[in-house]
C-alpha positions in Angstrom: -11.6 22.1 21.3 -11.3 22.6 17.1 -14.5 22.7 14.9 -13.5 19.6 13.4 -13.2 17.5 17.0 -16.6 18.7 17.4 -18.6 18.1 15.2 -16.6 14.0 15.3 -18.3 13.7 19.3 -21.7 14.8 17.9 -21.9 12.8 15.0 -20.8 10.1 17.2 -23.5 10.6 20.4 -26.0 11.0 17.5 -25.2 7.5 15.3 -24.6 6.0 18.6 -26.1 6.6 22.2 -29.7 8.4 21.1 -31.2 5.2 19.6 -29.8 4.1 24.0 -31.7 3.9 26.6 -31.1 6.5 29.7 -29.5 7.4 31.7 -26.1 7.2 30.5 -23.1 7.7 33.1 -20.1 9.3 31.1 -16.2 9.5 30.8 -15.3 12.4 29.5 -10.4 11.6 29.5 -8.3 15.0 28.9 -11.7 17.7 30.1 -10.2 20.0 30.8 -11.8 23.0 28.4 -9.0 24.0 27.0 -8.9 26.7 23.6 -12.7 25.8 21.9 -15.0 24.8 24.9 -15.6 21.0 26.0 -17.6 18.1 25.3 -19.5 18.0 28.0 -22.2 20.4 25.9 -22.9 17.4 23.5 -24.2 15.4 27.4 -26.8 17.6 29.4 -28.8 16.3 32.5 -30.8 14.6 32.7 -29.7 12.2 29.7 -26.4 12.5 31.4 -24.2 12.5 34.4 -20.9 13.7 32.9 -17.5 13.3 34.4 -14.6 14.9 33.6 -11.0 13.6 34.6 -7.4 15.3 33.8 -4.4 14.9 35.1 -3.9 18.5 36.9 -7.6 21.5 37.5 -9.0 22.9 35.4 -12.3 24.2 34.3 -14.6 21.3 32.7 -12.3 19.1 35.5 -14.1 16.1 37.7 -10.9 13.9 39.4 -8.0 14.3 39.2 -6.8 10.3 39.8 -3.9 10.3 42.1 -1.1 8.5 39.2 -1.6 9.1 35.1 -2.3 5.8 34.2 -3.7 3.6 37.2 -7.4 4.8 38.5 -8.3 3.4 41.2 -10.0 6.8 41.8 -11.8 4.7 39.6 -14.5 2.0 40.6 -14.7 -0.6 37.2 -16.4 -1.0 34.7 -19.2 2.0 36.2 -20.0 4.0 33.0 -21.6 3.1 30.1 -19.9 5.7 28.1 -15.6 6.3 27.9 -14.5 9.2 25.4 -12.1 11.5 24.9 -11.2 13.7 22.7 -7.7 15.4 20.9 -6.1 14.5 24.8 -3.7 11.2 23.3 -1.1 13.2 21.9 0.0 14.5 24.6 0.2 11.1 26.7 3.5 9.1 26.8 2.0 5.6 26.8 -2.0 5.9 26.0 -2.1 2.6 25.6 -2.2 2.2 29.2 -4.9 5.0 29.5 -6.4 3.5 26.8 -6.3 0.4 29.2 -8.3 2.3 32.1 -11.0 3.6 30.4 -12.0 -0.4 28.8 -12.1 -0.7 32.0 -13.9 2.1 33.5 -16.4 0.9 30.9 -19.4 -1.3 31.7 -19.6 -4.4 29.2 -20.9 -3.1 26.3 -20.6 0.2 27.2 -19.2 2.2 24.1 -15.8 4.3 23.9 -14.7 7.0 21.1 -11.5 8.8 21.2 -10.7 11.5 18.8 -7.1 12.5 17.9 -5.6 14.0 15.6 -3.8 13.3 12.1 -2.4 16.9 11.6 -1.6 19.9 13.8 1.8 21.5 14.3 3.5 20.3 17.8 1.8 21.8 20.6 3.1 20.5 23.7 0.7 20.4 26.6 2.7 19.4 28.2 4.3 17.5 25.8 3.8 15.7 22.8 4.6 12.5 21.7 1.7 11.2 18.5 0.1 11.7 15.7 -3.0 8.8 15.0 -4.4 7.5 11.8 -7.3 5.4 10.9 -5.2 1.7 12.1 -3.2 3.2 14.6 -7.1 3.4 16.6 -7.2 -0.3 14.8 -4.6 -1.2 15.9 -5.4 0.1 19.8 -9.1 -0.9 19.5 -7.3 -5.1 19.0 -5.1 -4.4 21.8 -7.9 -3.4 24.5 -9.3 -6.3 22.9 -12.8 -4.1 22.3 -15.2 -4.2 19.1 -14.5 -1.7 16.6 -17.7 -0.6 15.3 -15.5 3.1 13.7 -12.8 3.6 11.8 -11.5 6.5 9.7 -9.6 9.3 9.2 -10.3 12.6 8.2 -13.5 11.7 6.5 -17.5 12.4 6.6 -21.7 11.7 6.2 -22.6 12.3 3.0 -24.0 15.4 4.9 -21.9 16.3 6.6 -20.8 20.4 5.7 -17.1 20.9 5.9 -16.3 22.1 9.2 -15.2 18.8 9.2 -12.2 19.4 7.4 -9.3 21.6 8.7 -6.1 21.6 6.4 -3.8 20.3 8.0 -5.2 20.2 11.9 -6.7 16.3 10.0 -8.5 14.3 13.3 -9.0 10.6 13.6 -12.4 8.5 15.7 -12.5 5.6 17.0 -15.8 4.0 17.9 -15.7 0.6 19.7 -17.3 -1.2 22.1 -16.1 -3.4 24.8 -17.3 -7.7 24.9 -20.5 -8.5 27.5 -16.7 -10.7 29.4 -13.8 -9.3 29.2 -10.7 -10.0 28.9 -8.1 -7.3 29.7 -5.6 -6.7 26.7 -4.0 -8.8 24.7 -1.0 -11.0 24.9 1.6 -11.7 22.3 1.3 -15.3 22.4 -2.2 -15.0 21.2 -1.1 -12.3 18.8 -2.6 -13.0 15.0 -2.2 -10.2 12.9 -5.2 -9.7 11.0 -6.0 -7.1 8.5 -8.0 -4.0 9.1 -11.8 -3.2 8.1 -11.9 -0.1 5.6 -12.7 3.4 6.7 -15.6 4.3 8.1 -18.1 1.6 8.2 -20.7 2.8 9.2 -22.3 5.4 7.9 -20.9 5.5 4.1 -18.2 8.2 6.1 -16.8 9.1 2.5 -13.6 12.0 3.1 -14.4 15.0 4.2 -15.2 18.0 2.3 -13.0 21.4 2.2 -14.1 24.3 1.8 -15.5 25.8 -0.9 -13.6 26.7 -3.7 -14.0 31.0 -3.5 -14.7 33.0 -6.2 -12.6 34.4 -9.1 -13.2 38.2 -8.2 -14.8 40.1 -10.8 -12.7 41.6 -13.7 -12.4 44.7 -13.9 -14.5 47.5 -15.8 -12.5 48.9 -19.3 -11.3 52.2 -18.7 -13.8 55.4 -20.4 -11.8 55.6 -23.5 -9.9 58.8 -24.0 -10.9 60.6 -26.7 -7.1 62.7 -27.4 -6.6 59.0 -27.2 -9.1 57.8 -30.1 -8.3 60.9 -32.2 -4.6 59.8 -32.2 -5.4 56.5 -33.3 -7.8 57.8 -36.3 -4.6 60.0 -38.4 -2.1 57.3 -37.3 -4.6 54.9 -39.5 -5.2 58.5 -41.7 -1.4 58.4 -42.5 -0.7 55.1 -42.7 -4.0 54.7 -45.9 -2.3 58.2 -47.4 1.5 56.2 -46.6 0.7 52.7 -48.8 -1.4 55.1 -51.2 1.8 56.7 -52.2 3.6 53.6 -51.7 0.9 52.5 -55.0 1.5 55.5 -56.7 5.3 54.9 -57.8 5.4 51.5 -58.7 2.6 51.7 -61.4 4.0 52.4 -65.0 2.1 55.8 -65.6 5.0 56.8 -63.0 7.4 55.2 -65.3 6.8 56.7 -68.0 5.9 60.4 -67.5 8.9 61.1 -65.6 10.9 62.0 -68.0 8.2 65.2 -67.9 8.5 65.8 -64.7 12.9 65.8 -64.9 12.1 68.5 -68.2 9.9 70.3 -66.2 11.8 70.9 -63.3 14.7 72.2 -65.4 12.2 73.9 -67.3 11.1 75.9 -63.4 14.6 76.7 -62.8 15.3 78.1 -66.2 12.6 80.7 -66.2 12.3 81.7 -62.5 12.6 85.6 -62.1 15.7 86.3 -60.1 15.5 89.4 -58.5 
């Protein structure tokens, strides 16, 4: 169970169940403890009586139905709360499981489902679906449940970065069973209704990602090399001398004294001693 899923279930318990009278009977569908633990930590005795249901034996599994989408082992209207997390993508006919979950709920009982919108393929034993907010809304409407909250990769204002895992985004549904439940919607009764705004309870906003990493510190400048500094100074002096010579050679005095310089060169050559 990854951290962002635990954040959402923890928010559901704090927001919707803490104000309720206790104790509450809780059914967790797909409860087998895999990597990261389970939701059982949120439902301690004596405030909650937690029951885990899954299709195969394993840690944190209390009930194994004989049939995958028909659970006569569960009495109708026997649980105050029914939850499921990171399981619906592994159900070939998840809508039938949602119908059994709704049947097991007491009138006015609460349903909470966390299901992935992201994630790479991960068979357990199959991996069939991904869920967005509109898909969660459609599932609740088909089960004839009152939608209390639906969101995808969103979080309450006080949430930390644990609500978002890049590439592993989750959708969240909270719904209530009506006092008189008619069962699933029938095709002849269906009428399209605009889906509700995402995150209506708790002023949800896009889930915050991790804080950006600070840029690496700039490397300390290397200490100056004394030999390099001397070479740079000599090069600067040479450049200055070359500029002075060029300036002098372009002056009038250099041009006027040129004949005298030639005459002096001839005289020196004529009277140079020869040995």
